[in-house]
Wavefront OBJ file of the C-alpha trace (Angstrom):
o trace
v -3.146 10.044 2.670
v -5.280 10.714 5.741
v -8.022 8.405 4.567
v -5.530 5.560 5.151
v -4.975 6.678 8.747
v -8.696 6.970 9.428
v -9.295 3.561 7.912
v -6.437 2.192 10.003
v -8.037 3.375 13.214
v -11.516 2.198 12.308
v -10.111 -1.217 11.449
v -8.368 -1.314 14.797
v -11.480 -0.375 16.728
v -13.481 -3.023 14.890
v -10.736 -5.576 15.626
v -9.850 -6.060 11.975
v -6.424 -4.422 11.935
v -3.150 -6.226 11.344
v -0.562 -3.801 12.662
v 3.008 -3.566 11.420
v 5.761 -4.393 13.881
v 8.204 -1.645 14.841
v 11.524 -2.371 13.106
v 13.760 -0.250 15.230
v 15.536 -1.763 18.192
v 16.342 -5.374 18.962
v 14.563 -6.301 22.228
v 16.834 -6.550 25.230
v 15.627 -10.077 25.815
v 17.314 -11.113 22.621
v 20.652 -10.838 24.373
v 19.740 -13.998 26.258
v 18.825 -15.973 23.181
v 20.432 -19.290 22.448
v 21.394 -17.874 19.046
v 23.977 -15.043 19.005
v 22.559 -11.636 17.982
v 25.620 -10.191 16.334
v 25.748 -9.598 12.598
v 23.619 -11.972 10.509
v 26.724 -13.609 9.084
v 27.908 -14.457 12.584
v 24.428 -15.660 13.518
v 24.222 -17.985 10.565
v 27.567 -19.545 11.453
v 26.674 -20.058 15.129
v 27.108 -23.594 16.480
v 23.943 -25.607 17.111
v 25.259 -26.968 20.427
v 24.935 -24.494 23.339
v 28.012 -23.694 25.413
v 28.328 -24.652 29.092
v 27.587 -21.054 30.046
v 24.397 -21.035 27.965
v 23.087 -24.271 29.477
v 23.144 -22.670 32.955
v 20.862 -19.759 31.946
v 17.152 -19.893 31.068
v 16.151 -19.215 27.469
v 14.324 -15.874 27.533
v 13.815 -15.389 23.815
v 15.076 -16.678 20.513
v 15.409 -15.547 16.932
v 12.778 -16.856 14.519
v 13.909 -14.888 11.444
v 16.707 -12.665 10.230
v 15.791 -10.030 7.625
v 19.011 -8.502 6.297
v 20.400 -6.895 9.480
v 17.195 -7.078 11.526
v 16.002 -9.925 13.714
v 12.460 -11.017 14.557
v 12.164 -12.729 17.925
v 9.817 -15.396 19.197
v 8.213 -12.954 21.641
v 7.423 -10.510 18.819
v 5.909 -13.297 16.755
v 3.915 -14.585 19.735
v 2.548 -11.120 20.410
v 1.463 -10.648 16.801
v -0.022 -14.154 16.637
v -2.104 -13.605 19.768
v -3.437 -10.312 18.423
v -4.335 -11.666 14.981
v -5.876 -14.825 16.435
v -8.111 -12.650 18.603
v -9.060 -10.492 15.619
v -9.938 -13.453 13.427
v -12.083 -14.992 16.153
v -13.978 -11.750 16.673
v -14.583 -11.579 12.928
v -16.020 -15.078 13.061
v -13.249 -16.447 10.813
v -12.429 -20.083 11.476
v -8.734 -20.353 12.228
v -6.419 -22.421 10.036
v -3.965 -24.857 11.541
v -1.821 -23.037 14.114
v 1.477 -23.843 12.367
v 0.136 -22.483 9.064
v -1.191 -19.337 10.732
v 2.132 -18.657 12.464
v 4.031 -19.034 9.179
v 1.611 -16.625 7.481
v 2.029 -14.065 10.236
v 5.820 -14.351 10.173
v 5.838 -13.835 6.398
v 3.718 -10.685 6.835
v 6.204 -9.379 9.406
v 9.045 -10.078 6.977
v 7.275 -8.259 4.125
v 6.686 -5.222 6.340
v 10.293 -5.233 7.493
v 11.865 -5.301 4.017
v 9.750 -2.282 3.064
v 10.649 -0.388 6.233
v 14.338 -1.107 5.653
v 13.999 0.181 2.092
v 12.363 3.331 3.463
v 15.229 3.919 5.867
v 17.792 3.483 3.096
v 15.816 5.893 0.903
v 15.720 8.486 3.675
v 11.937 8.307 4.150
v 11.230 9.339 7.737
v 8.347 10.533 9.874
v 9.541 12.735 12.737
v 7.724 13.211 16.036
v 6.151 16.495 14.941
v 4.613 14.877 11.859
v 3.477 11.947 13.961
v 1.870 14.239 16.561
v -0.032 16.008 13.779
v -1.181 12.688 12.327
v -2.400 11.461 15.709
v -4.311 14.706 16.286
v -5.956 14.440 12.860
v -6.840 10.795 13.508
v -8.549 11.738 16.763
v -10.396 14.618 15.094
v -11.584 12.507 12.159
v -12.997 9.954 14.568
v -14.678 12.707 16.617
v -12.556 12.075 19.655
v -10.297 14.200 21.781
v -6.688 13.068 21.822
v -7.142 11.708 25.349
v -10.349 9.924 24.286
v -8.545 8.501 21.291
v -5.800 7.224 23.575
v -8.374 5.554 25.818
v -9.946 3.738 22.849
v -6.546 2.458 21.752
v -5.650 1.212 25.222
v -9.029 -0.567 25.507
v -7.775 -2.807 22.684
v -4.801 -3.864 24.823
v -2.193 -1.706 23.065
v 0.080 0.800 24.766
v -0.112 4.352 23.420
v 3.624 4.365 22.687
v 3.349 1.110 20.764
v 0.353 2.351 18.767
v 2.150 5.602 17.863
v 5.043 3.601 16.440
v 2.629 1.422 14.462
v 1.046 4.552 12.981
v 4.519 5.908 12.181
v 5.287 2.697 10.286
v 1.941 2.845 8.472
v 2.704 6.395 7.324
v 6.165 5.339 6.159
v 4.792 2.344 4.243
v 2.196 4.592 2.628
v 4.898 7.058 1.585
v 7.030 4.240 0.190
v 4.143 2.971 -1.926
v 3.321 6.476 -3.123
v 6.920 7.284 -4.028
v 8.002 3.987 -5.561
v 4.761 2.898 -7.218
v 1.797 5.256 -7.375
v 3.703 8.330 -8.516
v 5.113 6.371 -11.447
v 1.731 5.210 -12.750
v 0.490 6.847 -15.942
v -2.878 6.298 -17.617
v -3.095 7.558 -21.188
v -6.169 9.025 -22.858
v -6.135 6.047 -25.225
v -6.392 3.628 -22.300
v -9.340 5.587 -20.893
v -11.099 5.608 -24.268
v -10.503 1.872 -24.702
v -11.954 1.200 -21.252
v -15.049 3.283 -22.007
v -15.473 1.545 -25.377
v -15.243 -1.845 -23.665
v -17.904 -0.858 -21.140
v -20.151 0.395 -23.936
v -19.765 -2.862 -25.876
v -20.706 -4.773 -22.718
v -23.810 -2.626 -22.360
v -22.699 -1.083 -19.058
v -23.559 2.592 -18.726
v -21.956 2.478 -15.267
v -19.345 -0.175 -14.329
v -20.434 -2.766 -11.787
v -18.708 -2.834 -8.427
v -17.724 -6.056 -6.678
v -17.013 -6.899 -3.057
v -14.359 -9.587 -3.508
v -12.074 -11.877 -1.575
v -9.217 -13.781 -3.168
v -6.533 -16.381 -2.661
v -3.192 -15.796 -4.378
v -0.338 -18.245 -4.874
v 2.542 -16.341 -6.429
v 4.670 -17.583 -9.325
v 7.960 -15.723 -9.946
v 8.706 -14.442 -13.418
v 10.541 -17.030 -15.559
v 9.879 -19.720 -12.944
v 11.050 -23.233 -13.941
v 8.361 -25.863 -14.664
v 9.084 -27.674 -11.395
v 8.306 -24.541 -9.363
v 5.161 -23.805 -11.395
v 3.982 -27.353 -10.724
v 4.662 -26.932 -7.002
v 2.727 -23.660 -6.929
v -0.124 -25.199 -8.866
v -0.299 -28.018 -6.339
v -0.701 -25.490 -3.506
v -3.572 -23.604 -5.181
v -5.227 -26.943 -5.929
v -5.021 -27.833 -2.227
v -6.830 -24.581 -1.434
v -9.464 -25.369 -4.065
v -9.963 -28.859 -2.643
v -10.523 -27.396 0.819
v -13.086 -24.941 -0.564
v -14.899 -27.708 -2.418
v -14.974 -29.727 0.815
v -16.744 -26.885 2.618
v -13.933 -24.827 4.171
v -15.033 -21.162 4.513
v -13.264 -18.926 1.986
v -11.795 -16.627 4.663
v -10.270 -19.606 6.460
v -8.767 -20.953 3.238
v -7.340 -17.509 2.420
v -5.756 -17.230 5.872
v -4.255 -20.692 5.475
v -3.047 -20.627 1.870
v -2.971 -17.150 0.316
v 0.350 -15.378 -0.180
v -1.270 -11.969 -0.619
v -0.762 -9.234 2.029
v -4.510 -9.408 2.783
v -4.421 -13.150 3.586
v -4.781 -12.536 7.325
v -8.010 -10.591 6.797
v -9.547 -13.507 4.932
v -8.345 -12.291 1.537
v -10.823 -9.399 1.661
v -10.305 -6.907 -1.199
v -13.320 -4.770 -0.315
v -15.560 -2.996 -2.817
v -13.882 -2.222 -6.139
v -15.239 -0.979 -9.474
v -14.661 -3.320 -12.370
v -12.226 -0.785 -13.855
v -9.937 -1.377 -10.876
v -9.961 -5.152 -11.283
v -7.936 -7.213 -13.757
v -9.986 -8.270 -16.773
v -9.433 -11.865 -15.644
v -11.225 -11.137 -12.364
v -14.061 -9.181 -13.976
v -14.809 -11.951 -16.459
v -14.823 -14.574 -13.700
v -16.847 -12.437 -11.251
v -19.477 -11.728 -13.894
v -20.379 -15.434 -13.937
v -20.639 -15.821 -10.156
v -23.440 -15.249 -7.682
v -22.731 -13.751 -4.251
v -21.071 -16.385 -2.091
v -19.701 -18.397 -5.007
v -16.016 -18.775 -5.826
v -14.272 -19.101 -9.165
v -12.212 -21.875 -10.628
v -8.410 -21.517 -10.504
v -7.330 -18.479 -12.528
v -3.843 -17.926 -13.968
v -2.284 -14.476 -14.323
v 1.308 -13.325 -14.928
v 1.964 -13.100 -11.181
v 0.470 -16.427 -10.109
v -2.660 -18.497 -9.472
v -5.867 -17.044 -8.047
v -9.245 -18.047 -6.719
v -11.774 -15.252 -6.209
v -15.025 -15.162 -4.297
v -17.852 -12.704 -4.983
v -19.144 -11.553 -1.611
v -21.565 -9.071 -3.174
v -22.057 -6.918 -6.260
v -23.832 -3.685 -7.090
v -24.386 -1.173 -9.871
v -23.657 2.346 -8.600
v -26.020 5.235 -9.138
v -25.202 8.181 -11.364
v -21.590 9.323 -11.275
v -20.980 12.278 -8.989
v -19.954 15.675 -10.262
v -16.287 16.112 -11.074
v -14.091 18.896 -9.695
v -11.875 20.532 -12.280
v -8.945 22.859 -11.646
v -7.594 25.556 -13.958
v -3.870 25.837 -13.200
v -0.576 27.261 -14.374
v 2.764 25.686 -13.642
v 6.482 26.233 -13.832
v 8.387 22.975 -14.292
v 12.122 22.455 -13.828
v 12.904 18.979 -15.100
v 15.350 16.519 -13.536
v 17.179 14.440 -16.137
v 20.217 12.123 -15.936
v 22.313 15.114 -17.031
v 20.799 17.428 -14.405
v 22.291 18.069 -10.989
v 19.267 17.641 -8.676
v 20.562 20.367 -6.361
v 20.740 22.807 -9.278
v 17.140 22.044 -10.247
v 15.985 22.557 -6.674
v 17.946 25.780 -6.367
v 16.383 27.089 -9.584
v 12.802 26.386 -8.490
v 13.450 27.894 -5.055
v 14.809 31.022 -6.713
v 11.726 31.321 -8.944
v 9.474 30.823 -5.919
v 11.202 33.696 -4.159
v 10.769 35.967 -7.190
v 7.030 35.200 -7.349
v 6.683 35.908 -3.637
v 8.490 39.165 -4.341
v 5.741 40.207 -6.759
v 6.940 39.081 -10.195
v 4.322 37.801 -12.645
v 3.822 34.005 -12.639
v 2.919 33.775 -16.339
v 5.967 35.778 -17.387
v 8.340 33.660 -15.308
v 6.706 30.500 -16.689
v 7.245 31.689 -20.258
v 10.912 32.370 -19.583
v 11.734 29.404 -17.336
v 9.290 26.490 -17.506
v 10.759 23.412 -19.168
v 7.579 22.054 -20.740
v 5.339 23.001 -23.664
v 3.005 25.022 -21.406
v 5.625 27.804 -21.388
v 4.149 28.912 -24.727
v 0.909 29.700 -22.848
v 2.464 31.299 -19.789
v 2.463 27.930 -18.021
v -1.300 27.457 -18.533
v -2.251 23.755 -18.293
v -5.954 24.381 -18.858
v -8.615 22.505 -16.901
v -7.473 19.381 -15.038
v -10.095 16.909 -13.809
v -9.761 14.919 -10.595
v -7.898 11.690 -11.158
v -6.284 12.802 -14.404
v -2.865 13.878 -13.128
v -0.089 12.662 -10.828
v -1.384 12.006 -7.293
v 1.081 14.359 -5.586
v 0.369 17.080 -8.177
v -3.379 16.779 -7.553
v -2.804 16.732 -3.805
v -1.056 20.111 -3.991
v -3.589 21.875 -6.213
v -6.423 20.732 -3.949
v -4.823 22.654 -1.055
v -4.726 25.958 -2.959
v -7.245 28.784 -3.151
v -7.859 30.586 -6.476
v -4.946 32.917 -7.148
v -2.666 31.169 -4.667
v 0.778 29.807 -5.623
v 2.158 26.598 -4.138
v 5.472 26.042 -2.455
v 7.990 24.155 -4.634
v 7.296 20.415 -4.737
v 8.827 17.439 -6.513
v 7.286 14.709 -8.697
v 8.926 12.161 -11.012
v 8.749 14.861 -13.709
v 10.850 17.336 -11.738
v 10.285 20.383 -9.521
v 7.033 22.348 -9.810
v 5.440 25.624 -8.848
v 1.678 25.702 -9.399
v -0.808 28.561 -9.436
v -4.513 27.762 -9.073
v -6.597 30.088 -11.229
v -10.125 28.740 -10.805
v -12.143 25.716 -9.635
v -15.370 24.453 -11.177
v -17.621 21.438 -10.982
v -18.314 19.584 -14.209
v -21.588 17.695 -14.093
v -21.292 16.379 -17.626
v -21.655 12.589 -17.454
v -18.951 12.038 -20.083
v -16.411 13.821 -17.888
v -17.606 11.775 -14.942
v -17.236 8.510 -16.826
v -13.745 9.432 -17.992
v -12.715 10.417 -14.482
v -14.065 7.168 -13.009
v -12.377 5.092 -15.720
v -9.049 6.883 -15.262
v -9.102 6.510 -11.477
v -10.008 2.848 -11.732
v -7.263 2.133 -14.260
v -4.713 4.020 -12.167
v -5.678 2.103 -9.034
v -5.537 -1.229 -10.873
v -2.106 -0.478 -12.313
v -0.885 0.681 -8.904
v -2.139 -2.484 -7.181
v -0.431 -4.730 -9.723
v 2.799 -2.701 -9.720
v 2.914 -2.631 -5.918
v 2.506 -6.406 -5.604
v 5.317 -6.937 -8.102
v 7.574 -4.342 -6.457
v 7.158 -5.859 -2.985
v 7.741 -9.366 -4.339
v 11.019 -8.265 -5.955
v 12.053 -6.482 -2.755
v 11.400 -9.665 -0.780
v 13.351 -11.780 -3.303
v 16.369 -9.452 -3.096
v 16.494 -9.455 0.709
v 18.500 -11.878 2.828
v 15.874 -13.781 4.793
v 16.780 -16.615 7.156
v 13.669 -18.217 8.702
v 14.471 -20.211 11.837
v 10.952 -20.881 13.047
v 11.328 -24.661 12.800
v 14.926 -24.834 14.030
v 13.945 -25.539 17.629
l 1 2 3 4 5 6 7 8 9 10 11 12 13 14 15 16 17 18 19 20 21 22 23 24 25 26 27 28 29 30 31 32 33 34 35 36 37 38 39 40 41 42 43 44 45 46 47 48 49 50 51 52 53 54 55 56 57 58 59 60 61 62 63 64 65 66 67 68 69 70 71 72 73 74 75 76 77 78 79 80 81 82 83 84 85 86 87 88 89 90 91 92 93 94 95 96 97 98 99 100 101 102 103 104 105 106 107 108 109 110 111 112 113 114 115 116 117 118 119 120 121 122 123 124 125 126 127 128 129 130 131 132 133 134 135 136 137 138 139 140 141 142 143 144 145 146 147 148 149 150 151 152 153 154 155 156 157 158 159 160 161 162 163 164 165 166 167 168 169 170 171 172 173 174 175 176 177 178 179 180 181 182 183 184 185 186 187 188 189 190 191 192 193 194 195 196 197 198 199 200 201 202 203 204 205 206 207 208 209 210 211 212 213 214 215 216 217 218 219 220 221 222 223 224 225 226 227 228 229 230 231 232 233 234 235 236 237 238 239 240 241 242 243 244 245 246 247 248 249 250 251 252 253 254 255 256 257 258 259 260 261 262 263 264 265 266 267 268 269 270 271 272 273 274 275 276 277 278 279 280 281 282 283 284 285 286 287 288 289 290 291 292 293 294 295 296 297 298 299 300 301 302 303 304 305 306 307 308 309 310 311 312 313 314 315 316 317 318 319 320 321 322 323 324 325 326 327 328 329 330 331 332 333 334 335 336 337 338 339 340 341 342 343 344 345 346 347 348 349 350 351 352 353 354 355 356 357 358 359 360 361 362 363 364 365 366 367 368 369 370 371 372 373 374 375 376 377 378 379 380 381 382 383 384 385 386 387 388 389 390 391 392 393 394 395 396 397 398 399 400 401 402 403 404 405 406 407 408 409 410 411 412 413 414 415 416 417 418 419 420 421 422 423 424 425 426 427 428 429 430 431 432 433 434 435 436 437 438 439 440 441 442 443 444 445 446 447 448 449 450 451 452 453 454 455 456 457 458 459 460 461 462 463 464
């Protein structure tokens, strides 16, 4: 996960970061708003006409959106708008109309908030100790002392306290995505073989990589024809602007409904295996700088732009791990506390000197028990992300602490590590990682969209 933190900082220092707003407390200034700040139900029923008492006090702040039980104030929106406007200007991105930009920024704040609320309900937290460790690692990865790191942050006009809370939220959002999306993604051997066969038929020994930007106009599942027509009209407006010379990044900031809209729709470099087939087929016909026609996918309408393309050199060597495991499954009939207690008990017995293979044979709840828990050689990218994360921290002979995945509770013993330079292994690893990332991207977009649809959102930006 640390690569996300490092990337977050580097984006900040290059003025490309869109930070998430802290969702915790309602600002004190909100108490002076012309709209009551009690429960959302009370707020929605508030009279439009101010009372005599209200007319004798200056308006300090006002509510621009209610997201379930949380409010977003005008001052918070203004602060975010000023920061993003500055970032876009430094990037050389021409700004869209101010009203459009503000609506885009508010929608991004809403999307962040619904995810943070979900995290709180799910019990996903980052305490101060974890945050301190993350900040120290961020400073180290950027070759700065903690005090030097703090100075760089404050040069960008952010307070250290504010930045720490933004990093806390970024960690939480990353954990939410990992738990609710990435850990549920499975790529079968058949899918990998089909991907490799497709590449072979296309004459690609190594998949091309594309640096892409895109514009997305979402279409809900089972949308009525009237809504589809409305959505189609919006993507056509974006296309008309592009055809009339509007820079792609400006059009993305103005029209796109993707989370990356406020960075000009930039998707960065991605191998073709990580991109939808629809995108790959369109990108293959474009030269750098050109954009596609309107594309239709299950989740909406798209326009993509090829910023650049490249064919990577030979695939790097692949690390492989020989491991044993003990698995205690969690099923609908299982008491989760019983499963956890069982794995903790087995961990204690191993620490007490009992043989891992013997305990696996007697207790593991998967077919590897017939081999003393031996899973054989596992290549990078071929297993669950949190499973791979654990085995990468182990030394040969070392046994992990108990950890949980969607499969259940695990104990893992690393037997040996090797590097496989065989190109076939490398191709399979690259294909599997690309397919996993593509599935995760698509699943995450759909999950966030559903979360947003299920939330109570009252936008009051144009009420005043």
